[in-house]
MIDRENGU-261719 format. One record per atom (N, C-alpha, C, O): residue number from 1; atom name; x, y, z. Coordinates in nm, 3 decimals, always signed. Example, Ala and Ser with C-alpha at 12.3 -4.5 7.8 and 13.67 -1.06 7.14 Angstrom:
2
> 1,N,+1.319,-0.569,+0.780
> 1,CA,+1.230,-0.450,+0.780
> 1,C,+1.320,-0.330,+0.780
> 1,O,+1.424,-0.332,+0.846
> 2,N,+1.285,-0.225,+0.708
> 2,CA,+1.367,-0.106,+0.714
> 2,C,+1.290,+0.003,+0.787
> 2,O,+1.341,+0.114,+0.804
end
This chain:
87
> 1,N,+2.806,+0.658,-1.352
> 1,CA,+2.871,+0.820,-1.433
> 1,C,+2.743,+0.881,-1.550
> 1,O,+2.657,+0.810,-1.602
> 2,N,+2.752,+0.947,-1.559
> 2,CA,+2.640,+1.043,-1.634
> 2,C,+2.635,+1.022,-1.812
> 2,O,+2.741,+1.060,-1.862
> 3,N,+2.565,+0.987,-1.884
> 3,CA,+2.576,+0.972,-2.003
> 3,C,+2.608,+1.107,-2.086
> 3,O,+2.575,+1.215,-2.038
> 4,N,+2.679,+1.099,-2.222
> 4,CA,+2.669,+1.245,-2.270
> 4,C,+2.555,+1.207,-2.355
> 4,O,+2.538,+1.101,-2.415
> 5,N,+2.449,+1.351,-2.348
> 5,CA,+2.333,+1.356,-2.405
> 5,C,+2.413,+1.321,-2.549
> 5,O,+2.527,+1.358,-2.578
> 6,N,+2.284,+1.203,-2.665
> 6,CA,+2.317,+1.193,-2.802
> 6,C,+2.280,+1.286,-2.881
> 6,O,+2.224,+1.369,-2.810
> 7,N,+2.278,+1.328,-3.009
> 7,CA,+2.233,+1.391,-3.066
> 7,C,+2.095,+1.446,-3.122
> 7,O,+2.069,+1.536,-3.201
> 8,N,+2.012,+1.351,-3.044
> 8,CA,+1.844,+1.375,-3.074
> 8,C,+1.872,+1.486,-2.952
> 8,O,+1.875,+1.608,-2.967
> 9,N,+1.890,+1.423,-2.845
> 9,CA,+1.867,+1.548,-2.721
> 9,C,+1.940,+1.647,-2.713
> 9,O,+1.893,+1.734,-2.639
> 10,N,+2.082,+1.685,-2.779
> 10,CA,+2.102,+1.794,-2.822
> 10,C,+2.020,+1.865,-2.932
> 10,O,+2.004,+1.982,-2.898
> 11,N,+1.973,+1.841,-3.030
> 11,CA,+1.894,+1.899,-3.107
> 11,C,+1.734,+1.939,-3.010
> 11,O,+1.674,+2.047,-3.012
> 12,N,+1.715,+1.878,-2.971
> 12,CA,+1.578,+1.883,-2.900
> 12,C,+1.612,+2.053,-2.774
> 12,O,+1.534,+2.145,-2.749
> 13,N,+1.724,+2.035,-2.734
> 13,CA,+1.730,+2.116,-2.612
> 13,C,+1.794,+2.228,-2.689
> 13,O,+1.820,+2.329,-2.622
> 14,N,+1.829,+2.231,-2.829
> 14,CA,+1.874,+2.366,-2.914
> 14,C,+1.734,+2.406,-2.957
> 14,O,+1.704,+2.524,-2.939
> 15,N,+1.654,+2.335,-3.004
> 15,CA,+1.531,+2.373,-3.035
> 15,C,+1.437,+2.435,-2.916
> 15,O,+1.342,+2.512,-2.929
> 16,N,+1.483,+2.384,-2.813
> 16,CA,+1.353,+2.416,-2.687
> 16,C,+1.400,+2.618,-2.646
> 16,O,+1.326,+2.711,-2.614
> 17,N,+1.565,+2.613,-2.668
> 17,CA,+1.621,+2.711,-2.631
> 17,C,+1.593,+2.820,-2.726
> 17,O,+1.580,+2.937,-2.690
> 18,N,+1.584,+2.778,-2.851
> 18,CA,+1.556,+2.884,-2.953
> 18,C,+1.378,+2.916,-2.940
> 18,O,+1.352,+3.036,-2.933
> 19,N,+1.281,+2.840,-2.936
> 19,CA,+1.175,+2.843,-2.927
> 19,C,+1.127,+2.940,-2.773
> 19,O,+1.015,+2.985,-2.749
> 20,N,+1.257,+2.951,-2.684
> 20,CA,+1.216,+2.983,-2.543
> 20,C,+1.235,+3.136,-2.586
> 20,O,+1.148,+3.223,-2.583
> 21,N,+1.393,+3.152,-2.633
> 21,CA,+1.472,+3.302,-2.694
> 21,C,+1.344,+3.360,-2.791
> 21,O,+1.311,+3.470,-2.748
> 22,N,+1.281,+3.328,-2.882
> 22,CA,+1.192,+3.396,-2.973
> 22,C,+1.025,+3.435,-2.889
> 22,O,+0.941,+3.516,-2.928
> 23,N,+1.021,+3.367,-2.796
> 23,CA,+0.894,+3.373,-2.707
> 23,C,+0.941,+3.518,-2.622
> 23,O,+0.864,+3.613,-2.607
> 24,N,+1.049,+3.515,-2.581
> 24,CA,+1.069,+3.620,-2.499
> 24,C,+1.101,+3.769,-2.559
> 24,O,+1.091,+3.879,-2.504
> 25,N,+1.151,+3.728,-2.713
> 25,CA,+1.159,+3.818,-2.791
> 25,C,+1.019,+3.898,-2.836
> 25,O,+0.991,+4.015,-2.861
> 26,N,+0.952,+3.778,-2.835
> 26,CA,+0.781,+3.841,-2.867
> 26,C,+0.708,+3.934,-2.754
> 26,O,+0.632,+4.028,-2.775
> 27,N,+0.753,+3.882,-2.629
> 27,CA,+0.702,+3.934,-2.504
> 27,C,+0.737,+4.048,-2.484
> 27,O,+0.656,+4.139,-2.466
> 28,N,+0.896,+4.067,-2.485
> 28,CA,+0.932,+4.197,-2.456
> 28,C,+0.883,+4.328,-2.595
> 28,O,+0.879,+4.450,-2.581
> 29,N,+0.864,+4.276,-2.674
> 29,CA,+0.805,+4.387,-2.760
> 29,C,+0.668,+4.370,-2.776
> 29,O,+0.629,+4.436,-2.873
> 30,N,+0.553,+4.291,-2.706
> 30,CA,+0.431,+4.319,-2.661
> 30,C,+0.434,+4.476,-2.624
> 30,O,+0.524,+4.545,-2.576
> 31,N,+0.251,+4.518,-2.682
> 31,CA,+0.249,+4.640,-2.611
> 31,C,+0.181,+4.615,-2.473
> 31,O,+0.208,+4.701,-2.389
> 32,N,+0.086,+4.502,-2.427
> 32,CA,+0.081,+4.481,-2.328
> 32,C,+0.200,+4.523,-2.183
> 32,O,+0.186,+4.583,-2.076
> 33,N,+0.292,+4.468,-2.236
> 33,CA,+0.386,+4.527,-2.126
> 33,C,+0.427,+4.658,-2.099
> 33,O,+0.506,+4.683,-2.008
> 34,N,+0.372,+4.753,-2.180
> 34,CA,+0.356,+4.870,-2.191
> 34,C,+0.279,+4.944,-2.050
> 34,O,+0.324,+5.025,-1.970
> 35,N,+0.148,+4.879,-2.058
> 35,CA,+0.070,+4.880,-1.931
> 35,C,+0.113,+4.846,-1.808
> 35,O,+0.028,+4.881,-1.725
> 36,N,+0.197,+4.799,-1.763
> 36,CA,+0.230,+4.789,-1.615
> 36,C,+0.364,+4.893,-1.603
> 36,O,+0.434,+4.880,-1.503
> 37,N,+0.382,+4.947,-1.656
> 37,CA,+0.497,+5.065,-1.634
> 37,C,+0.429,+5.190,-1.572
> 37,O,+0.325,+5.242,-1.611
> 38,N,+0.487,+5.220,-1.494
> 38,CA,+0.413,+5.393,-1.401
> 38,C,+0.400,+5.509,-1.546
> 38,O,+0.490,+5.515,-1.630
> 39,N,+0.308,+5.570,-1.550
> 39,CA,+0.263,+5.647,-1.600
> 39,C,+0.365,+5.767,-1.546
> 39,O,+0.386,+5.838,-1.644
> 40,N,+0.409,+5.799,-1.477
> 40,CA,+0.458,+5.926,-1.437
> 40,C,+0.591,+5.838,-1.339
> 40,O,+0.600,+5.728,-1.285
> 41,N,+0.706,+5.996,-1.361
> 41,CA,+0.807,+5.928,-1.283
> 41,C,+0.828,+6.059,-1.219
> 41,O,+0.762,+6.158,-1.249
> 42,N,+0.960,+6.053,-1.095
> 42,CA,+0.984,+6.136,-1.022
> 42,C,+0.896,+6.199,-0.942
> 42,O,+0.839,+6.124,-0.863
> 43,N,+0.852,+6.371,-0.935
> 43,CA,+0.813,+6.414,-0.866
> 43,C,+0.656,+6.390,-0.862
> 43,O,+0.586,+6.388,-0.760
> 44,N,+0.611,+6.371,-1.003
> 44,CA,+0.474,+6.306,-1.037
> 44,C,+0.443,+6.202,-0.992
> 44,O,+0.322,+6.204,-0.970
> 45,N,+0.492,+6.101,-0.963
> 45,CA,+0.471,+5.941,-0.943
> 45,C,+0.361,+5.961,-0.832
> 45,O,+0.260,+5.893,-0.845
> 46,N,+0.367,+6.024,-0.753
> 46,CA,+0.259,+6.027,-0.635
> 46,C,+0.147,+6.134,-0.630
> 46,O,+0.054,+6.126,-0.550
> 47,N,+0.159,+6.227,-0.714
> 47,CA,+0.074,+6.325,-0.750
> 47,C,-0.058,+6.288,-0.745
> 47,O,-0.140,+6.337,-0.667
> 48,N,-0.079,+6.204,-0.825
> 48,CA,-0.229,+6.110,-0.862
> 48,C,-0.268,+6.060,-0.726
> 48,O,-0.343,+5.973,-0.769
> 49,N,-0.275,+6.050,-0.623
> 49,CA,-0.303,+6.000,-0.468
> 49,C,-0.326,+6.149,-0.405
> 49,O,-0.384,+6.148,-0.296
> 50,N,-0.303,+6.228,-0.438
> 50,CA,-0.358,+6.355,-0.363
> 50,C,-0.478,+6.397,-0.429
> 50,O,-0.534,+6.343,-0.524
> 51,N,-0.511,+6.504,-0.362
> 51,CA,-0.626,+6.574,-0.408
> 51,C,-0.554,+6.674,-0.525
> 51,O,-0.434,+6.673,-0.553
> 52,N,-0.654,+6.758,-0.584
> 52,CA,-0.614,+6.847,-0.716
> 52,C,-0.576,+6.959,-0.564
> 52,O,-0.634,+6.943,-0.456
> 53,N,-0.471,+7.065,-0.590
> 53,CA,-0.422,+7.175,-0.533
> 53,C,-0.539,+7.278,-0.524
> 53,O,-0.553,+7.312,-0.407
> 54,N,-0.631,+7.341,-0.611
> 54,CA,-0.739,+7.374,-0.614
> 54,C,-0.862,+7.330,-0.478
> 54,O,-0.957,+7.403,-0.449
> 55,N,-0.829,+7.194,-0.407
> 55,CA,-0.910,+7.205,-0.336
> 55,C,-0.821,+7.195,-0.207
> 55,O,-0.856,+7.127,-0.110
> 56,N,-0.714,+7.259,-0.211
> 56,CA,-0.678,+7.276,-0.059
> 56,C,-0.729,+7.343,+0.050
> 56,O,-0.740,+7.462,+0.019
> 57,N,-0.764,+7.322,+0.158
> 57,CA,-0.819,+7.422,+0.236
> 57,C,-0.954,+7.423,+0.236
> 57,O,-1.017,+7.490,+0.318
> 58,N,-1.018,+7.343,+0.135
> 58,CA,-1.170,+7.335,+0.123
> 58,C,-1.230,+7.269,+0.230
> 58,O,-1.135,+7.225,+0.295
> 59,N,-1.351,+7.232,+0.295
> 59,CA,-1.405,+7.144,+0.368
> 59,C,-1.444,+6.994,+0.254
> 59,O,-1.450,+6.974,+0.133
> 60,N,-1.458,+6.933,+0.350
> 60,CA,-1.517,+6.794,+0.199
> 60,C,-1.624,+6.819,+0.126
> 60,O,-1.630,+6.942,+0.125
> 61,N,-1.723,+6.774,+0.058
> 61,CA,-1.780,+6.786,-0.025
> 61,C,-1.918,+6.775,+0.044
> 61,O,-2.017,+6.849,+0.039
> 62,N,-1.886,+6.624,+0.131
> 62,CA,-2.058,+6.600,+0.208
> 62,C,-2.026,+6.694,+0.314
> 62,O,-1.926,+6.750,+0.358
> 63,N,-2.186,+6.687,+0.342
> 63,CA,-2.219,+6.795,+0.457
> 63,C,-2.181,+6.726,+0.546
> 63,O,-2.172,+6.603,+0.555
> 64,N,-2.146,+6.850,+0.652
> 64,CA,-2.106,+6.779,+0.776
> 64,C,-2.260,+6.750,+0.879
> 64,O,-2.271,+6.673,+0.974
> 65,N,-2.312,+6.794,+0.849
> 65,CA,-2.468,+6.792,+0.942
> 65,C,-2.537,+6.639,+0.862
> 65,O,-2.601,+6.641,+0.757
> 66,N,-2.513,+6.547,+0.921
> 66,CA,-2.505,+6.433,+0.826
> 66,C,-2.666,+6.349,+0.902
> 66,O,-2.690,+6.348,+1.023
> 67,N,-2.747,+6.294,+0.805
> 67,CA,-2.893,+6.261,+0.893
> 67,C,-2.868,+6.164,+1.004
> 67,O,-2.772,+6.087,+1.005
> 68,N,-2.951,+6.171,+1.088
> 68,CA,-2.971,+6.059,+1.197
> 68,C,-2.907,+6.137,+1.329
> 68,O,-2.869,+6.253,+1.319
> 69,N,-2.898,+6.067,+1.443
> 69,CA,-2.834,+6.070,+1.556
> 69,C,-2.766,+5.986,+1.617
> 69,O,-2.783,+5.867,+1.590
> 70,N,-2.664,+6.029,+1.725
> 70,CA,-2.608,+5.944,+1.753
> 70,C,-2.667,+5.845,+1.876
> 70,O,-2.752,+5.876,+1.960
> 71,N,-2.583,+5.689,+1.857
> 71,CA,-2.603,+5.636,+1.976
> 71,C,-2.632,+5.680,+2.068
> 71,O,-2.559,+5.777,+2.088
> 72,N,-2.742,+5.657,+2.188
> 72,CA,-2.707,+5.672,+2.312
> 72,C,-2.631,+5.559,+2.450
> 72,O,-2.621,+5.442,+2.413
> 73,N,-2.582,+5.587,+2.590
> 73,CA,-2.512,+5.467,+2.635
> 73,C,-2.621,+5.343,+2.646
> 73,O,-2.607,+5.223,+2.627
> 74,N,-2.725,+5.417,+2.682
> 74,CA,-2.864,+5.292,+2.729
> 74,C,-2.864,+5.215,+2.628
> 74,O,-2.827,+5.098,+2.615
> 75,N,-2.934,+5.335,+2.513
> 75,CA,-2.993,+5.210,+2.369
> 75,C,-2.826,+5.126,+2.319
> 75,O,-2.845,+5.023,+2.253
> 76,N,-2.702,+5.157,+2.340
> 76,CA,-2.616,+5.069,+2.314
> 76,C,-2.620,+4.936,+2.378
> 76,O,-2.611,+4.834,+2.310
> 77,N,-2.640,+4.934,+2.557
> 77,CA,-2.645,+4.866,+2.633
> 77,C,-2.765,+4.784,+2.611
> 77,O,-2.742,+4.670,+2.651
> 78,N,-2.846,+4.793,+2.578
> 78,CA,-2.971,+4.723,+2.538
> 78,C,-2.892,+4.607,+2.405
> 78,O,-2.886,+4.489,+2.441
> 79,N,-2.831,+4.641,+2.250
> 79,CA,-2.793,+4.559,+2.217
> 79,C,-2.752,+4.458,+2.243
> 79,O,-2.682,+4.441,+2.342
> 80,N,-2.790,+4.350,+2.150
> 80,CA,-2.707,+4.226,+2.153
> 80,C,-2.543,+4.264,+2.108
> 80,O,-2.504,+4.375,+2.071
> 81,N,-2.457,+4.131,+2.124
> 81,CA,-2.318,+4.163,+2.102
> 81,C,-2.314,+4.113,+1.931
> 81,O,-2.203,+4.123,+1.880
> 82,N,-2.393,+4.075,+1.868
> 82,CA,-2.390,+4.058,+1.706
> 82,C,-2.451,+4.215,+1.663
> 82,O,-2.399,+4.279,+1.572
> 83,N,-2.560,+4.262,+1.736
> 83,CA,-2.556,+4.377,+1.654
> 83,C,-2.507,+4.501,+1.684
> 83,O,-2.530,+4.611,+1.632
> 84,N,-2.425,+4.463,+1.787
> 84,CA,-2.293,+4.590,+1.821
> 84,C,-2.183,+4.559,+1.723
> 84,O,-2.104,+4.650,+1.700
> 85,N,-2.166,+4.444,+1.660
> 85,CA,-2.044,+4.450,+1.579
> 85,C,-2.129,+4.449,+1.478
> 85,O,-2.057,+4.407,+1.388
> 86,N,-2.261,+4.470,+1.419
> 86,CA,-2.269,+4.513,+1.312
> 86,C,-2.241,+4.639,+1.252
> 86,O,-2.211,+4.662,+1.135
> 87,N,-2.255,+4.729,+1.361
> 87,CA,-2.279,+4.838,+1.417
> 87,C,-2.145,+4.905,+1.356
> 87,O,-2.118,+5.022,+1.382
end
């Protein structure tokens, strides 16, 4: 049969629960918790991931003519497997 806890154990449990509840109260009031909440809600939630509407329809900022040239099939056939994986 299980023993009923004596007064010392009950007092320890009471103090533990009291300290845990105080810690939870402090954490819930902490300003650092505010950092983890979303900055916007509703329609604006995903707007941060899209480009500005002023840029819609414009070409990319980087030039389309990039320096260098493409590898030819013959050049690629001469490369080792390790070199091809680096490309």
